[in-house]
C-alpha positions as CSV (number, residue, x, y, z in Angstrom):
1,M,-0.1,-0.3,0.0
2,T,1.1,3.5,-0.9
3,Y,1.3,6.1,1.7
4,E,-1.4,8.1,-0.4
5,E,-3.5,5.1,-0.1
6,F,-3.2,4.9,3.4
7,V,-4.3,8.4,4.0
8,Q,-7.4,7.9,1.6
9,E,-8.6,5.0,3.8
10,L,-8.0,6.6,7.1
11,G,-9.8,9.5,5.7
12,R,-13.0,7.0,4.7
13,G,-12.9,6.0,8.7
14,E,-11.1,2.6,7.7
15,I,-8.6,1.4,10.1
16,R,-6.6,-2.1,10.0
17,P,-5.9,-3.9,13.4
18,A,-1.9,-4.0,12.0
19,Y,0.4,-1.5,9.9
20,C,4.2,-1.2,9.2
21,F,5.3,1.7,8.1
22,A,8.7,1.3,5.9
23,G,10.9,3.3,3.8
24,E,13.9,5.8,3.7
25,E,11.2,8.5,3.7
26,T,11.2,8.9,7.7
27,F,9.1,12.0,7.8
28,L,6.1,9.8,6.3
29,V,6.7,6.8,8.3
30,E,6.7,9.0,11.2
31,E,3.7,10.8,10.3
32,G,1.8,7.6,9.1
33,V,2.2,6.4,13.0
34,R,1.1,9.3,14.4
35,K,-2.3,9.4,12.3
36,V,-2.7,5.7,13.7
37,V,-2.4,6.6,17.1
38,E,-4.6,9.5,16.8
39,A,-7.1,8.1,14.9
40,V,-7.8,5.3,17.4
41,L,-7.1,7.1,20.5
42,P,-8.3,11.0,19.8
43,G,-8.5,11.8,23.0
44,P,-6.9,11.6,26.9
45,E,-7.2,7.8,26.5
46,R,-4.0,7.9,24.8
47,G,-1.8,8.3,27.9
48,F,-2.8,5.1,29.3
49,S,-3.9,3.0,26.6
50,L,-0.5,3.6,24.0
51,V,2.0,0.8,24.7
52,D,5.4,2.0,23.6
53,L,8.0,-0.8,22.6
54,G,11.6,-0.7,21.8
55,A,14.5,-2.4,20.0
56,E,15.4,-4.4,23.4
57,A,11.9,-6.1,23.9
58,G,12.2,-9.7,24.8
59,P,9.4,-12.4,23.6
60,E,7.8,-11.8,27.2
61,E,7.3,-8.2,27.3
62,V,6.1,-8.3,23.5
63,R,3.8,-11.2,24.2
64,R,2.2,-9.2,27.3
65,A,2.0,-6.0,25.1
66,L,-0.2,-7.5,22.3
67,S,-2.6,-9.4,24.4
68,S,-2.9,-7.7,27.2
69,P,-6.6,-5.8,27.3
70,S,-7.0,-2.1,27.9
71,F,-8.1,-1.6,31.6
72,F,-9.5,2.1,30.6
73,G,-11.1,1.6,27.4
74,A,-12.2,-0.4,24.4
75,K,-9.1,0.3,22.4
76,R,-5.7,0.4,22.5
77,V,-2.6,0.8,20.4
78,V,0.6,-1.1,20.8
79,R,3.7,1.6,19.1
80,L,7.2,-0.4,17.9
81,R,9.7,1.5,16.7
82,E,13.0,-0.2,15.2
83,L,11.6,-3.4,14.2
84,E,14.6,-4.2,12.2
85,R,16.5,-4.6,15.6
86,L,14.1,-6.8,17.4
87,S,16.0,-10.3,18.4
88,A,14.6,-13.4,16.1
89,E,12.8,-14.7,19.2
90,A,10.9,-11.5,19.7
91,L,10.0,-11.4,16.1
92,E,8.5,-14.4,16.1
93,T,6.8,-14.0,19.0
94,L,5.4,-10.1,17.6
95,T,4.2,-12.3,14.3
96,A,2.3,-14.4,16.1
97,G,0.7,-12.3,18.3
98,V,-0.2,-10.1,15.2
99,R,-2.1,-13.1,14.3
100,R,-4.4,-13.3,17.2
101,L,-4.6,-9.7,18.5
102,P,-7.7,-8.9,20.7
103,P,-10.6,-6.8,19.6
104,G,-10.0,-3.1,20.0
105,T,-6.0,-3.5,20.0
106,H,-4.1,-2.0,17.3
107,L,-0.4,-2.7,16.3
108,V,1.8,0.1,14.5
109,A,5.3,-0.4,13.6
110,L,8.5,1.5,12.1
111,Y,10.8,-0.6,9.9
112,R,13.9,0.6,8.3
113,S,15.4,-2.7,7.3
114,D,14.9,-4.6,3.6
115,G,13.3,-7.3,5.0
116,R,15.9,-10.0,3.9
117,R,15.5,-11.7,7.6
118,K,13.2,-14.6,7.2
119,P,11.0,-13.5,10.6
120,A,10.8,-9.8,9.0
121,K,9.4,-11.0,6.2
122,E,6.9,-13.4,7.7
123,F,5.7,-10.2,10.0
124,L,5.2,-8.0,7.0
125,A,3.4,-10.7,5.1
126,A,1.0,-10.3,8.4
127,V,0.4,-6.7,8.7
128,T,-0.4,-3.8,6.4
129,L,2.8,-2.8,4.8
130,V,2.7,0.6,3.9
131,E,5.6,1.5,1.8
132,C,7.4,5.1,2.3
133,P,10.3,5.6,-0.2
134,L,12.2,8.8,-0.8
135,R,10.4,11.2,-3.1
136,K,11.4,12.5,-6.7
137,K,11.8,15.7,-7.7
138,G,7.8,16.0,-9.0
139,E,6.4,14.0,-6.1
140,A,8.2,16.1,-4.0
141,I,6.7,19.4,-5.4
142,A,3.2,17.3,-5.8
143,W,3.7,16.9,-2.1
144,A,4.3,20.3,-1.0
145,R,1.9,21.7,-3.4
146,A,-0.5,20.1,-1.7
147,R,0.8,21.1,1.9
148,A,0.9,24.6,1.1
149,A,-2.7,24.6,-0.1
150,E,-3.8,22.7,3.2
151,M,-1.7,25.2,5.2
152,G,-3.5,28.1,3.1
153,L,-0.3,29.3,1.4
154,A,-0.5,30.7,-2.1
155,P,0.3,30.6,-4.5
156,A,0.9,26.7,-3.7
157,A,2.7,25.7,-6.7
158,E,5.2,28.7,-7.2
159,I,5.8,28.1,-3.2
160,A,5.9,24.3,-3.7
161,A,8.8,24.4,-6.4
162,A,10.5,27.5,-4.7
163,V,10.8,25.4,-1.4
164,V,12.0,22.2,-3.2
165,E,14.5,24.2,-4.9
166,A,15.9,25.8,-1.8
167,V,16.2,22.5,0.4
168,G,16.1,19.8,-1.5
169,L,13.5,16.4,-1.5
170,H,13.4,15.5,2.1
171,L,9.5,16.1,2.8
172,G,11.0,16.9,6.6
173,A,12.7,20.0,5.6
174,I,10.0,21.0,3.0
175,A,7.5,20.7,5.7
176,G,9.6,23.1,7.8
177,E,10.4,25.7,5.4
178,L,6.4,25.7,5.0
179,E,6.0,26.0,8.5
180,K,8.0,29.0,8.3
181,L,6.1,30.9,5.5
182,A,2.8,30.2,7.6
183,T,4.6,31.9,10.3
184,Y,5.6,34.8,8.8
185,L,1.8,35.5,7.7
186,G,0.2,34.7,10.8
187,E,-3.3,35.4,10.7
188,E,-3.0,37.1,7.5
189,K,-4.3,35.0,5.0
190,R,-3.0,36.5,1.8
191,P,-0.9,35.1,-1.5
192,L,2.8,35.7,-1.0
193,N,4.7,37.4,-4.0
194,K,7.8,35.9,-5.5
195,G,9.9,38.8,-3.7
196,E,8.5,37.5,-0.6
197,I,9.0,33.8,-1.1
198,S,12.5,34.4,-2.4
199,A,13.6,36.1,0.7
200,L,12.0,34.1,3.5
201,L,13.5,31.1,1.7
202,G,17.1,32.7,1.4
203,R,17.4,35.1,4.5
204,V,18.3,32.6,6.6
205,P,22.3,32.1,6.4
206,E,22.7,27.9,6.7
207,E,25.4,27.5,4.3
208,D,27.6,30.5,6.4
209,V,26.8,28.8,9.8
210,F,27.8,25.7,8.8
211,K,31.2,27.5,7.3
212,L,31.5,29.3,11.2
213,V,30.7,25.8,12.8
214,D,33.7,24.3,10.6
215,A,35.7,26.9,11.2
216,A,35.2,27.0,15.3
217,S,35.5,23.2,15.7
218,E,38.8,23.1,14.0
219,G,40.1,26.2,16.2
220,R,40.1,28.7,13.5
221,V,39.1,31.3,15.6
222,E,39.8,34.2,13.8
223,E,37.9,32.6,10.5
224,A,34.6,31.7,12.9
225,L,34.7,35.4,14.0
226,R,35.3,36.9,10.8
227,I,32.4,34.7,9.0
228,L,30.1,35.9,12.7
229,T,31.0,39.7,11.8
230,D,30.1,39.4,8.0
231,L,26.8,38.0,9.1
232,F,26.5,41.0,11.4
233,T,27.3,43.5,8.4
234,R,24.6,41.6,6.2
235,G,22.0,42.7,8.8
236,E,21.5,39.3,10.2
237,H,19.6,39.2,13.7
238,E,21.4,38.1,16.7
239,G,18.6,35.8,17.6
240,V,18.5,34.4,14.5
241,L,22.0,33.4,14.4
242,L,21.8,32.2,18.0
243,S,19.4,29.8,16.8
244,L,21.1,28.6,13.9
245,L,23.9,27.9,16.0
246,E,21.7,25.9,18.4
247,R,20.1,24.0,15.9
248,Q,23.6,22.9,14.6
249,V,24.5,21.7,17.9
250,R,21.3,19.8,18.6
251,Q,21.6,18.3,15.4
252,I,24.9,17.1,15.9
253,L,24.0,15.5,19.1
254,L,21.1,13.8,17.6
255,A,23.2,12.7,14.8
256,G,25.6,11.1,16.7
257,H,23.3,9.6,19.1
258,L,21.4,8.1,15.5
259,H,24.7,6.7,14.5
260,R,25.9,5.0,17.6
261,T,22.5,3.2,17.5
262,G,23.3,1.6,13.9
263,R,21.2,4.0,12.1
264,R,22.2,4.4,8.6
265,V,23.4,8.0,6.9
266,E,20.6,8.0,4.8
267,E,18.1,7.0,8.0
268,I,19.7,9.6,10.1
269,A,19.0,12.5,6.9
270,G,15.3,12.0,6.9
271,V,15.0,12.4,10.9
272,L,16.4,15.2,10.7
273,G,14.9,16.7,7.6
274,V,18.1,17.4,5.9
275,P,19.9,15.9,2.8
276,R,22.5,13.3,3.3
277,F,25.6,15.4,2.4
278,V,24.3,17.6,5.4
279,A,24.2,14.6,7.6
280,E,27.8,13.4,6.9
281,R,29.0,16.9,7.5
282,L,27.2,16.6,11.1
283,L,28.5,13.0,11.5
284,V,31.9,14.0,10.5
285,R,31.4,17.7,13.2
286,G,30.4,14.9,15.6
287,D,34.3,13.6,16.4
288,R,35.3,17.2,17.6
289,F,32.0,18.1,19.6
290,P,31.1,15.0,21.6
291,P,28.5,14.5,23.2
292,E,29.3,16.2,26.7
293,R,30.6,18.8,24.8
294,C,27.0,19.8,22.7
295,R,25.3,19.8,25.8
296,A,27.7,22.1,27.6
297,L,27.6,24.5,24.3
298,L,23.7,24.0,24.5
299,A,23.8,25.4,28.2
300,R,25.9,28.4,27.4
301,M,23.9,29.1,24.6
302,L,20.7,29.2,26.9
303,R,22.8,31.6,28.7
304,A,23.7,34.0,26.2
305,D,19.5,33.8,24.9
306,V,19.1,34.9,28.3
307,R,21.3,37.4,29.1
308,G,21.2,39.1,25.6
309,K,17.0,39.2,25.7
310,S,17.1,40.7,29.5
311,G,19.6,43.5,28.6
312,E,22.0,42.1,30.9
313,S,24.7,41.7,28.1
314,D,25.2,42.9,24.5
315,P,23.8,40.5,22.2
316,R,26.7,40.4,19.7
317,M,29.0,40.0,22.6
318,E,27.5,37.1,23.9
319,L,27.4,35.2,20.2
320,E,31.0,36.0,20.2
321,F,31.5,34.5,23.7
322,V,29.4,31.3,22.0
323,V,31.9,31.1,18.9
324,L,34.8,31.6,21.1
325,A,33.5,28.8,23.3
326,M,32.9,26.3,19.9
327,A,36.3,27.2,19.1
328,G,37.7,25.8,22.8
329,R,39.1,29.2,23.5
330,L,36.3,29.4,26.5
331,S,35.7,26.4,29.3
């Protein structure tokens, strides 16, 4: 089943007992899982009728999760992440349990493997498989156009083409840019002109921030500060730059975590909503910014944000301190 077929079916109120969302377009995988959970458990019962299973779950934990009835309502959802990392025994228990799910119990799983392991094939045959491959350019533009129209953004066709050209084919990144445009408009419902679209999509100096972080991570502090000064000269706001630097560090931290848990570069790119080459650059930076250093930098950035906004310190000076800390010149 394609993702589009799944959405159409769900729109008709049809919910199948067990789904598996599989593919490299992790934005759709995550969104599909969310849609099932919200459709089955639309209210406060979600807090006690949603059961999460991780890759470390053993056969007995899987069996209990699938067979236990809900004490607070007629419906419950078992959500399983990283299906491909379950042990063979747990997968066999899962497959057997799916075939005899109690009434009102639904299973929704995320799968990022190629299905070559036999238990995985047997499991996939027992559930409704929703495939979420990476989109081609025309498909990404069509998806962006539909989402833009749904959000009330106009002209949807021009916006979709511009967004895809700006950020690439990953739907998570596309969705983020559309949210940016919607935030710019606020409650004002009017078409955006070409100048506004171009300015909004191009105003965030992502590439310059990449270069700044690269220079700082390699200890080239003078170059990093020069890039920061250039950004100030071009009129970039201190708050925007601090937010971008914080985002970079958070992405480095998350990319490193995903890599250590066995995720491939394509999967990491999908989770972060960035192109593959960006994910590769983040992993390289992870060697220079280990988790402990990332957390310390995030704490410093939070302090810089508070001090700058409260008037306790000059925002530009606080940003310079952040860059010096990234370059290892400040403790």
